[in-house]
C-alpha positions as CSV (number, residue, x, y, z in Angstrom):
1,M,-7.5,25.0,8.5
2,L,-5.5,22.3,6.7
3,H,-5.4,18.9,8.5
4,R,-2.2,17.0,9.0
5,F,-2.9,13.4,7.9
6,K,-2.3,10.2,9.7
7,P,-3.0,6.6,8.7
8,L,-6.7,5.7,9.3
9,A,-6.9,4.0,12.6
10,S,-10.4,3.3,13.9
11,T,-13.1,1.0,12.7
12,L,-16.4,2.3,14.0
13,T,-19.4,0.1,14.7
14,G,-22.4,2.2,13.8
15,K,-24.0,2.2,17.3
16,A,-25.8,5.2,18.9
17,L,-22.7,7.2,19.8
18,H,-21.4,7.2,16.3
19,M,-22.5,6.6,12.7
20,R,-20.7,5.8,9.5
21,L,-22.2,7.4,6.3
22,N,-21.0,5.6,3.2
23,L,-20.2,8.0,0.3
24,Q,-19.4,5.4,-2.4
25,D,-22.2,6.3,-4.8
26,G,-23.5,9.5,-6.5
27,W,-20.2,11.1,-7.5
28,Q,-19.9,13.3,-10.7
29,I,-16.6,14.1,-12.5
30,L,-15.2,16.3,-15.2
31,Q,-11.7,16.6,-16.7
32,D,-10.3,20.1,-16.3
33,V,-8.4,20.1,-19.6
34,H,-6.9,23.5,-19.2
35,D,-6.3,23.2,-15.4
36,N,-8.6,26.2,-15.0
37,G,-11.0,24.8,-12.4
38,E,-9.6,26.6,-9.4
39,N,-9.6,29.9,-11.2
40,C,-13.2,29.2,-12.2
41,D,-14.2,28.4,-8.6
42,L,-15.2,24.8,-9.2
43,R,-15.0,24.2,-5.5
44,H,-18.5,25.8,-5.2
45,S,-20.0,24.2,-8.3
46,R,-23.4,22.7,-7.8
47,G,-24.7,23.0,-11.4
48,Q,-23.2,22.7,-14.9
49,N,-20.4,25.0,-16.0
50,T,-21.4,25.8,-19.5
51,N,-20.2,29.4,-19.9
52,I,-18.0,29.7,-23.0
53,G,-15.2,31.6,-21.3
54,M,-14.6,28.9,-18.7
55,A,-13.9,26.2,-21.3
56,L,-14.9,23.5,-18.8
57,S,-16.3,20.1,-19.5
58,D,-19.8,19.1,-18.3
59,W,-20.2,17.2,-15.0
60,E,-20.8,13.5,-15.8
61,P,-22.1,10.8,-13.4
62,L,-19.6,8.2,-12.2
63,P,-20.8,4.6,-11.9
64,E,-18.4,3.8,-9.0
65,L,-15.2,4.8,-7.4
66,K,-12.3,3.1,-9.2
67,H,-9.3,4.2,-11.3
68,L,-10.7,6.3,-14.1
69,Q,-9.0,4.3,-16.9
70,L,-11.0,1.2,-15.9
71,L,-14.3,3.2,-16.0
72,L,-13.8,5.3,-19.0
73,D,-11.6,3.5,-21.5
74,E,-12.3,0.3,-23.4
75,H,-8.6,-0.7,-23.4
76,P,-7.2,0.5,-20.0
77,Y,-4.0,-1.5,-20.0
78,Y,-2.2,-0.2,-23.1
79,G,-2.4,2.3,-25.9
80,R,-1.5,5.9,-26.4
81,Q,-5.1,7.1,-25.9
82,L,-4.5,6.5,-22.1
83,R,-2.1,9.4,-21.9
84,Y,-4.9,12.0,-21.9
85,F,-6.0,10.7,-18.5
86,N,-2.9,12.3,-17.0
87,Q,-2.5,15.4,-19.1
88,A,-5.0,17.4,-17.0
89,P,-6.6,17.1,-13.5
90,W,-10.0,15.6,-12.8
91,W,-12.6,17.1,-10.5
92,Y,-15.1,15.0,-8.4
93,R,-18.1,16.3,-6.5
94,K,-20.9,14.9,-4.4
95,L,-23.8,16.3,-2.3
96,V,-24.5,14.7,1.1
97,S,-27.1,15.4,3.8
98,L,-26.5,14.4,7.4
99,P,-29.2,12.1,9.0
100,D,-29.6,14.5,12.0
101,T,-27.9,17.5,13.5
102,S,-26.7,16.3,16.9
103,W,-23.2,15.2,16.2
104,D,-20.2,16.7,18.0
105,R,-17.7,15.9,15.3
106,V,-17.8,15.0,11.6
107,F,-14.8,13.4,10.0
108,L,-14.4,12.9,6.2
109,H,-12.3,9.8,5.3
110,F,-10.6,8.7,2.1
111,T,-8.8,5.4,1.9
112,N,-7.3,5.9,-1.6
113,V,-6.8,8.8,-3.9
114,D,-4.3,8.4,-6.7
115,Y,-2.2,10.5,-6.7
116,Y,-2.3,14.2,-5.6
117,C,-5.5,15.8,-4.4
118,K,-7.1,18.9,-2.9
119,V,-10.4,18.6,-0.9
120,W,-13.0,21.3,-0.4
121,F,-16.0,21.0,1.9
122,N,-18.7,23.5,1.2
123,G,-16.2,25.6,-0.6
124,H,-13.5,25.5,2.2
125,L,-10.1,24.0,1.4
126,V,-9.8,21.4,4.1
127,A,-7.0,19.1,2.8
128,E,-4.1,18.6,0.4
129,H,-2.8,15.1,0.2
130,E,-0.2,13.0,-1.7
131,G,0.0,9.2,-2.0
132,Y,-2.2,6.6,-3.7
133,M,-2.3,4.1,-0.8
134,L,-2.3,6.3,2.3
135,P,-5.7,6.8,3.9
136,F,-6.5,10.1,5.5
137,E,-9.2,11.8,7.6
138,I,-10.3,15.4,7.8
139,D,-12.2,17.1,10.6
140,V,-14.9,19.0,8.7
141,T,-17.0,19.9,11.7
142,P,-16.6,23.7,11.4
143,Y,-17.9,23.6,7.8
144,V,-20.9,21.3,8.1
145,L,-24.3,22.6,7.1
146,P,-26.4,20.4,9.4
147,K,-29.8,21.1,7.8
148,E,-28.7,21.5,4.2
149,E,-26.9,19.5,1.5
150,N,-23.2,19.6,1.9
151,L,-20.9,19.8,-1.1
152,I,-17.7,17.7,-1.3
153,T,-15.3,18.7,-4.1
154,V,-12.0,17.0,-4.9
155,K,-9.3,17.8,-7.5
156,V,-7.2,14.9,-8.4
157,W,-4.1,14.7,-10.7
158,S,-1.3,12.2,-11.5
159,P,1.0,13.9,-14.0
160,W,3.7,12.6,-16.4
161,D,7.4,13.3,-15.7
162,D,9.7,15.1,-18.1
163,T,13.3,14.8,-16.7
164,V,15.5,11.9,-17.9
165,D,18.7,11.2,-16.0
166,R,21.8,12.4,-17.9
167,N,19.5,13.1,-21.0
168,T,19.7,9.4,-22.0
169,Y,16.3,9.4,-23.7
170,E,16.9,6.1,-25.4
171,L,16.7,4.6,-21.9
172,R,13.7,6.6,-20.7
173,T,12.0,3.5,-19.3
174,F,14.8,3.1,-16.7
175,R,16.0,6.6,-16.3
176,V,13.0,8.9,-16.2
177,E,13.0,10.7,-12.8
178,R,9.8,9.7,-11.2
179,R,8.6,12.6,-9.1
180,M,5.7,10.8,-7.5
181,V,6.3,8.2,-4.7
182,K,4.5,5.6,-6.9
183,G,7.1,3.2,-8.2
184,T,5.6,1.4,-11.2
185,Y,3.8,3.9,-13.3
186,E,5.1,4.3,-16.9
187,H,7.3,1.2,-16.4
188,A,7.3,0.2,-20.0
189,D,9.1,-3.1,-19.9
190,T,5.8,-5.1,-20.2
191,F,5.5,-5.0,-16.4
192,V,3.3,-1.8,-16.5
193,Q,2.8,-0.5,-20.0
194,R,4.4,2.9,-21.0
195,D,1.0,4.8,-21.1
196,V,-0.4,3.5,-17.8
197,N,-0.4,6.0,-15.0
198,P,-3.4,5.2,-12.7
199,I,-5.5,8.1,-11.5
200,G,-8.7,8.5,-9.5
201,I,-10.5,8.1,-6.2
202,Y,-11.0,4.5,-5.2
203,G,-11.4,2.4,-2.1
204,E,-13.8,3.9,0.5
205,V,-15.0,7.4,1.1
206,Y,-17.3,8.0,4.2
207,L,-18.3,10.4,6.9
208,D,-17.8,9.4,10.5
209,L,-20.4,11.2,12.8
210,L,-19.3,11.1,16.4
211,R,-20.3,12.1,19.8
212,D,-18.3,12.6,23.0
213,V,-14.9,11.0,22.2
214,H,-12.6,9.6,19.5
215,L,-9.6,7.3,19.5
216,M,-6.7,9.1,17.6
217,G,-4.1,6.8,16.0
218,P,-4.2,3.8,18.3
219,K,-1.3,1.4,18.2
220,I,-1.1,-2.1,19.6
221,T,2.3,-3.8,20.1
222,Y,3.7,-6.8,21.9
223,D,6.9,-8.2,23.4
224,L,7.6,-11.9,23.6
225,S,9.6,-13.4,26.5
226,L,12.9,-15.1,25.6
227,D,11.3,-18.6,25.7
228,T,8.4,-17.2,23.5
229,C,5.8,-18.6,26.0
230,T,4.6,-15.2,27.4
231,A,3.5,-12.1,25.6
232,K,3.1,-8.6,27.0
233,V,0.6,-6.7,24.9
234,K,0.4,-2.9,25.0
235,A,-2.2,-0.5,23.5
236,E,-1.4,3.2,23.2
237,T,-3.6,6.0,21.9
238,A,-4.4,9.7,22.2
239,L,-8.0,10.6,22.9
240,D,-10.0,13.5,21.5
241,I,-12.5,14.2,24.2
242,W,-15.3,16.7,23.8
243,K,-17.5,15.7,26.7
244,E,-16.1,14.7,30.1
245,K,-17.7,11.4,31.1
246,P,-16.7,8.2,33.0
247,Y,-14.9,6.5,30.1
248,R,-13.3,3.1,30.4
249,A,-10.8,1.4,28.1
250,V,-10.7,-2.4,27.6
251,L,-7.9,-4.3,26.0
252,T,-8.7,-7.9,25.0
253,V,-6.8,-10.7,23.2
254,T,-9.1,-13.6,22.1
255,D,-8.2,-17.0,20.6
256,P,-10.6,-17.1,17.6
257,E,-10.5,-20.9,17.4
258,T,-11.9,-21.4,20.9
259,G,-13.5,-18.0,21.5
260,T,-11.5,-17.8,24.8
261,E,-10.2,-14.5,26.1
262,V,-6.5,-15.1,26.9
263,L,-6.0,-11.5,28.0
264,R,-8.4,-8.8,29.4
265,E,-7.3,-5.5,30.9
266,E,-9.6,-2.7,31.9
267,T,-8.9,0.8,33.3
268,P,-10.7,4.1,33.8
269,V,-9.6,6.8,31.4
270,S,-7.8,9.7,32.9
271,G,-6.4,12.4,30.6
272,K,-6.0,12.4,26.9
273,D,-3.2,9.9,26.6
274,L,-4.0,6.3,27.2
275,V,-1.6,3.4,27.7
276,L,-3.0,0.0,28.7
277,S,-1.0,-3.3,28.9
278,G,-1.4,-6.9,30.0
279,T,0.4,-10.2,29.8
280,T,-0.8,-13.6,28.5
281,T,0.9,-16.9,29.1
282,E,-1.2,-18.7,26.4
283,V,0.9,-18.1,23.3
284,K,0.7,-20.2,20.2
285,L,3.3,-18.9,17.8
286,W,2.5,-17.7,14.2
287,S,4.6,-19.5,11.6
288,L,4.9,-19.8,7.8
289,W,2.6,-22.5,6.4
290,D,5.5,-24.9,5.7
291,Q,7.1,-24.6,9.1
292,G,4.0,-24.8,11.4
293,E,0.7,-23.1,11.8
294,P,-0.2,-19.4,11.2
295,N,-1.8,-19.2,14.7
296,L,-3.7,-15.9,15.1
297,Y,-5.4,-14.0,17.9
298,H,-7.9,-11.1,17.7
299,V,-6.7,-8.1,19.6
300,K,-9.0,-5.2,20.4
301,L,-9.1,-1.9,22.2
302,D,-12.6,-0.7,23.2
303,L,-13.6,2.7,24.6
304,L,-16.8,2.5,26.7
305,C,-19.1,4.9,28.5
306,E,-21.7,3.6,30.9
307,G,-21.7,0.3,29.0
308,A,-22.1,1.9,25.5
309,L,-19.3,1.5,22.9
310,C,-17.8,4.9,22.0
311,D,-15.0,3.7,19.7
312,T,-13.1,0.6,18.9
313,Y,-9.9,-0.6,17.1
314,G,-8.7,-4.1,16.4
315,Y,-7.3,-6.7,14.1
316,D,-6.0,-10.3,13.8
317,M,-2.5,-10.7,15.0
318,G,0.1,-13.5,15.3
319,F,2.9,-13.7,17.9
320,R,6.3,-14.4,16.4
321,T,9.9,-13.2,16.3
322,I,11.7,-12.4,13.1
323,S,15.2,-11.2,12.2
324,L,17.7,-11.1,9.3
325,E,21.2,-12.2,10.1
326,R,23.7,-10.6,7.7
327,D,27.5,-10.8,7.3
328,T,30.0,-11.1,4.5
329,E,29.1,-14.8,4.1
330,K,25.4,-15.1,4.5
331,T,22.0,-13.4,4.6
332,Q,19.7,-15.6,6.7
333,A,16.0,-15.1,7.7
334,I,15.2,-16.3,11.2
335,L,11.6,-17.0,12.3
336,N,10.9,-17.9,16.0
337,G,14.6,-18.7,16.4
338,R,14.8,-21.1,13.4
339,P,16.4,-20.4,10.0
340,V,13.9,-20.1,7.2
341,Y,14.6,-21.3,3.7
342,I,12.7,-18.7,1.7
343,R,11.0,-19.9,-1.5
344,G,9.5,-16.7,-2.9
345,T,7.9,-15.0,-5.8
346,S,7.3,-11.3,-6.7
347,Y,3.7,-10.2,-6.9
348,F,2.1,-7.5,-9.0
349,P,-1.5,-8.7,-9.8
350,D,-2.9,-5.7,-11.7
351,A,-1.6,-2.4,-13.0
352,Y,-4.7,-0.9,-11.3
353,I,-4.8,-1.9,-7.7
354,S,-8.5,-0.8,-7.5
355,N,-9.3,-3.8,-9.8
356,M,-8.3,-6.3,-7.1
357,T,-11.0,-8.2,-5.2
358,S,-11.1,-10.7,-2.4
359,S,-11.8,-13.6,-4.8
360,R,-8.9,-12.5,-7.1
361,Y,-6.5,-12.3,-4.1
362,I,-7.6,-15.6,-2.7
363,R,-7.2,-17.3,-6.1
364,D,-3.7,-16.0,-6.5
365,L,-2.5,-16.7,-3.0
366,Q,-3.8,-20.3,-3.1
367,R,-1.9,-20.8,-6.4
368,I,1.2,-19.4,-4.8
369,K,1.0,-21.9,-1.9
370,E,0.2,-24.8,-4.3
371,A,3.4,-23.9,-6.2
372,G,5.3,-24.4,-3.0
373,F,6.2,-20.7,-2.3
374,N,6.2,-19.5,1.3
375,F,7.2,-15.9,0.7
376,I,6.1,-13.0,-1.5
377,R,7.9,-9.8,-2.5
378,I,5.6,-6.8,-3.0
379,H,7.6,-5.1,-5.7
380,V,7.8,-1.3,-5.6
381,H,4.1,-0.8,-4.8
382,V,1.6,-1.4,-1.9
383,E,-1.3,-3.8,-2.0
384,L,-4.8,-3.3,-0.5
385,P,-5.1,-4.0,3.2
386,L,-7.0,-7.2,2.5
387,F,-4.0,-8.7,0.8
388,Y,-1.8,-8.5,3.9
389,E,-4.6,-9.8,6.1
390,L,-5.0,-12.9,3.8
391,C,-1.2,-13.5,3.8
392,T,-1.2,-13.4,7.6
393,K,-4.1,-16.0,7.7
394,L,-2.5,-18.2,5.1
395,G,1.0,-18.2,6.6
396,L,2.8,-16.4,3.8
397,G,5.7,-14.1,4.5
398,I,6.1,-10.7,2.8
399,M,9.1,-8.6,1.8
400,Q,7.6,-5.1,1.3
401,D,9.4,-2.7,-1.0
402,S,9.1,1.1,-0.9
403,E,8.0,2.9,-4.0
404,F,11.6,3.6,-5.1
405,N,12.1,2.3,-8.6
406,W,15.4,3.0,-10.4
407,M,15.5,6.8,-10.8
408,H,14.0,9.6,-8.6
409,P,15.1,13.2,-7.9
410,T,17.8,13.6,-5.3
411,D,17.0,17.1,-4.1
412,E,16.2,17.8,-0.4
413,S,12.5,18.5,-0.8
414,Y,11.9,15.2,-2.7
415,E,13.8,13.3,0.0
416,K,11.6,14.8,2.6
417,R,8.5,13.9,0.7
418,F,9.6,10.3,0.1
419,V,10.7,9.7,3.7
420,E,7.3,11.1,5.0
421,I,5.2,8.9,2.7
422,Y,7.4,5.9,3.3
423,T,7.2,6.1,7.1
424,D,3.5,6.7,6.9
425,T,3.2,3.5,4.8
426,I,5.2,1.6,7.3
427,R,2.9,2.8,10.1
428,M,-0.1,1.8,8.1
429,L,1.2,-1.7,7.5
430,M,3.3,-2.6,10.5
431,H,0.6,-4.4,12.4
432,H,0.4,-7.1,9.7
433,T,2.2,-10.2,11.1
434,S,3.0,-11.5,7.6
435,I,5.5,-8.7,6.8
436,F,9.1,-9.7,7.6
437,F,11.3,-7.0,6.0
438,W,11.1,-3.4,4.6
439,V,13.0,-2.5,1.5
440,C,14.1,1.1,1.1
441,L,15.5,1.2,-2.5
442,N,14.9,-1.1,-5.5
443,E,18.0,-1.5,-7.6
444,P,19.4,2.0,-6.8
445,G,22.5,1.6,-8.9
446,F,20.7,0.1,-11.9
447,N,22.0,1.8,-15.1
448,H,24.0,4.2,-12.9
449,P,27.7,4.8,-13.8
450,D,28.7,4.6,-10.2
451,G,27.0,1.3,-9.5
452,M,26.2,0.5,-5.9
453,H,28.1,3.5,-4.5
454,C,25.9,6.1,-6.3
455,R,24.2,9.2,-4.9
456,L,20.9,7.4,-4.5
457,M,22.5,4.8,-2.2
458,D,25.0,6.9,-0.3
459,V,23.7,10.5,-0.2
460,S,20.0,10.8,-1.0
461,P,17.4,9.4,-0.4
462,G,19.0,6.0,0.7
463,P,20.5,7.0,4.1
464,A,17.5,9.0,5.2
465,L,15.0,6.2,4.1
466,Y,17.0,3.5,5.9
467,A,17.2,5.6,9.2
468,A,13.5,6.4,9.0
469,A,12.5,2.8,8.5
470,R,14.6,1.6,11.4
471,K,13.2,4.3,13.7
472,T,9.6,3.8,12.7
473,D,9.6,0.0,13.1
474,P,12.6,-1.3,15.1
475,S,11.0,-4.7,15.3
476,R,11.8,-5.6,11.7
477,S,15.0,-5.8,9.6
478,V,15.5,-3.3,6.8
479,I,17.1,-3.9,3.4
480,K,18.7,-0.6,2.3
481,G,19.3,-1.3,-1.4
482,S,17.8,-4.4,-2.9
483,C,20.2,-6.2,-5.3
484,W,23.5,-5.3,-3.4
485,E,24.4,-8.4,-1.6
486,E,27.9,-7.1,-0.7
487,D,26.4,-4.2,1.2
488,L,25.9,-5.3,4.8
489,L,22.8,-3.1,5.2
490,S,21.3,-4.8,2.2
491,G,22.5,-8.4,1.6
492,D,20.3,-9.6,-1.2
493,S,20.9,-10.1,-5.0
494,H,19.0,-10.0,-8.3
495,N,20.0,-12.5,-11.0
496,Y,18.8,-12.7,-14.6
497,I,21.0,-15.6,-15.7
498,G,18.9,-17.7,-18.2
499,S,16.1,-15.2,-18.7
500,L,15.2,-14.0,-22.2
501,V,17.1,-10.8,-21.4
502,G,19.9,-12.7,-19.7
503,H,22.6,-11.9,-22.4
504,D,22.8,-15.2,-24.1
505,T,22.8,-17.2,-20.9
506,H,21.0,-20.5,-20.2
507,Y,19.3,-21.6,-16.9
508,S,21.9,-24.3,-16.5
509,D,24.5,-21.5,-16.0
510,I,23.1,-21.1,-12.5
511,Y,24.9,-24.3,-11.5
512,G,28.2,-23.6,-9.7
513,T,27.2,-20.0,-8.7
514,T,26.5,-18.9,-5.2
515,E,24.4,-16.2,-3.7
516,K,23.5,-15.2,-0.2
517,F,19.8,-14.2,-0.7
518,N,18.3,-14.0,-4.1
519,T,15.2,-11.8,-4.1
520,E,14.6,-11.3,-7.9
521,F,15.3,-13.4,-10.9
522,G,14.3,-13.5,-14.6
523,F,11.0,-14.7,-15.9
524,D,9.7,-14.0,-19.4
525,A,7.0,-16.5,-20.4
526,P,4.2,-15.3,-22.8
527,P,0.6,-16.2,-22.2
528,V,-0.9,-19.3,-23.8
529,A,-2.2,-18.8,-27.4
530,S,-5.9,-18.9,-26.4
531,S,-5.3,-16.0,-24.0
532,L,-3.5,-14.0,-26.7
533,E,-6.3,-14.6,-29.2
534,T,-8.8,-12.8,-26.9
535,D,-6.9,-9.5,-27.7
536,P,-6.3,-9.0,-31.4
537,R,-3.7,-6.3,-30.9
538,L,-1.6,-8.4,-28.6
539,Y,-2.0,-11.4,-30.9
540,A,-0.9,-9.4,-33.9
541,R,2.3,-8.4,-32.0
542,L,3.2,-11.9,-30.9
543,K,1.7,-14.2,-33.5
544,D,5.2,-15.1,-34.8
545,I,6.1,-16.8,-31.6
546,V,2.8,-18.7,-31.1
547,P,4.2,-22.0,-32.5
548,Y,7.0,-21.8,-29.9
549,I,4.9,-20.9,-26.8
550,D,4.9,-24.4,-25.4
551,E,8.6,-24.7,-25.8
552,I,9.2,-21.2,-24.2
553,Q,6.9,-22.0,-21.2
554,E,8.6,-25.3,-20.7
555,Y,12.0,-23.5,-20.5
556,Q,10.6,-20.9,-18.1
557,Y,9.2,-23.6,-15.9
558,K,12.7,-25.2,-15.6
559,L,14.2,-21.7,-15.1
560,L,11.9,-21.0,-12.2
561,K,12.4,-24.4,-10.7
562,Y,16.1,-24.1,-10.8
563,Y,16.1,-20.6,-9.3
564,T,13.7,-21.6,-6.5
565,E,15.7,-24.7,-5.6
566,H,19.0,-22.8,-5.9
């Protein structure tokens, strides 16, 4: 039976009633160059497939789970040799034995598969999934061999696109119709190089072995009083119960600085739907770092049975109110009842998100704060969960784009796919305090003859994306089409005056202009010469400008300073 996916919800503790079995190591791969693996029954493959007729590659050991370009290519960031990674699917396999046979349920979890995949467990098709950042879980209990090795087989593919809007092939970079909900692959304007299209399993893969009961998609929300001194916190979840026992649910909110519980509510569990709420009067508001303190609380929902922990869900949360006031004259962010002057920067740290680590994120975010920024736009992609947690702790606000980037199909089936992935992404991220706004479309009228009032904005998928975002998370404002400040459902602008592609303009041309809310502006500085020299191919391309790099960077510094202050 195919499993309908939901964002991964629970963080299990490894106590007696459940166990987490890490599956990070011991995987093998092959590239199915003729896409013949399903016909050749690779789902059952436990040995090598060396028959001539199959024309299959050998299985090879994989050192870790990461985007395959990073593991298998010496130059993963540019070069035509990268295109072969996406010209045919890849197969993964792993054998796993369970530590004992007494588990009531076995769930297989993937946090990240880029981009499409099919999953087999002991030869049974148990899942089909789309989306590089959406975690999913699969109940594989009916297919488990408790006393034997279990075979997990996964087919993964992330294909190239062929259709170019209005056959304007000379503008392929901007007008290729991206069929995946994955905004920045094959970007080709130096942002993400033309041959980069990340593919592979990364993040975490594990088996959850459970007894008795399981929290299913828990959600914790809060409402602040008008004076923001009191917060009502509510936890909601469905329960998957296999054994009727005297379960109890406990909701706690703890001040991590003092260790004090400012809220504790407990109730016996009755039925398979649980709602538990309580009120705390000890509220220290979360704020941006330059307006106050990013005060946090740890909120947690525990499910207990006779004193033993059965399942748990929790995270760090800040109490705050946010809104976006928009009319024909202004677009103004409001935090905790006060206007916010946003000084922001876009952020895309690596073409391969699996290459990001805690130390890299912390380094970048500290530099962002040191530069005086209080806000970050996550431009047409989604970061790892750790990034959002760090922004919340550091008091940095986030504008989160969808994956919409310039041109996508406008047919009904694509709209349905996009809306489903977008709303699942919002559900996955919406508990992060640092996120202020959702963005539905990035520059939907860019290079389009109809400008703002194009099909993408007015017919599909814009209206459906906007409605879905508002319904999924009514607590935040939504920008329908980023760059259309005159549209009252949008309200922001993009401005490239003075950038190297700014059509013979200079940064001083910014003076005298007015904008309501600028969320993107030009920046084109090359690296320092010592960085260029570490890569001979890049240095050969840019060596003619090396004598002018200091001058160019000085100009870019002034450009950024003017835009930020403007």
